[in-house]
N, C-alpha and C positions, 0 to 999 in steps of 0.2 A: 753431787754426792748426796744431798738431802733427798733428791727425787729417787735415787737408788734405794735409800733406806725406806722411804714411803712405799715404794713398789714392793720391797721385801716384806714390810709389815702387812700390806694388803694381801699379798700372796700367801703369807703364813696364816692369816685369819681365814682366808678362803679355803686353804688346805685343811685347817683345823675343823671347820664346819663340814666340809665335804667328806673327809675321811674319818671324822669323829675321833681324832687323836689330839689331845691337848699338848702333846710333846712338840707339835709344830709351832706353838706359841713361844718356845724358847729360841727359835731361829733368829729373830731380830736381836735378842740379847747377845747371842753368840757372834753375830755380825759386828755389833758394836765392839765387843771384846776383841775380835780379830783386828779391826781397824786400829784400836788402841795399841795392840801389840806391834803391829806394823809401824805405827808412828814412833813408838819407843825404839824399835830396832833401827830406825833411820837416823837416830842421834849418833854422832861419831864417837861417843864414849862406849864403854862396855855396857852390856845389858843390865847387870846387877848394880853397877855404879849409877846408871841412869835412874833405876828404880829408887835407890837410896836418895838420890838428889831430888826426885819428884816428891818423895814423902818427907824430906827435910824442909821443903818450902813452907813458909808460914804466911 
């Protein structure tokens, strides 16, 4: 999984430099956010209950 993220980071930096669009640098952050949402959705509780539980941990 870490190699996939490293590949995603390298590809987005390459695309940013090649196409001169800094928007490509947001792709790794979107990928991490997507993985977090998928991991939360895999919990057998409801989505919002899971979110409340995560933020109530201390």
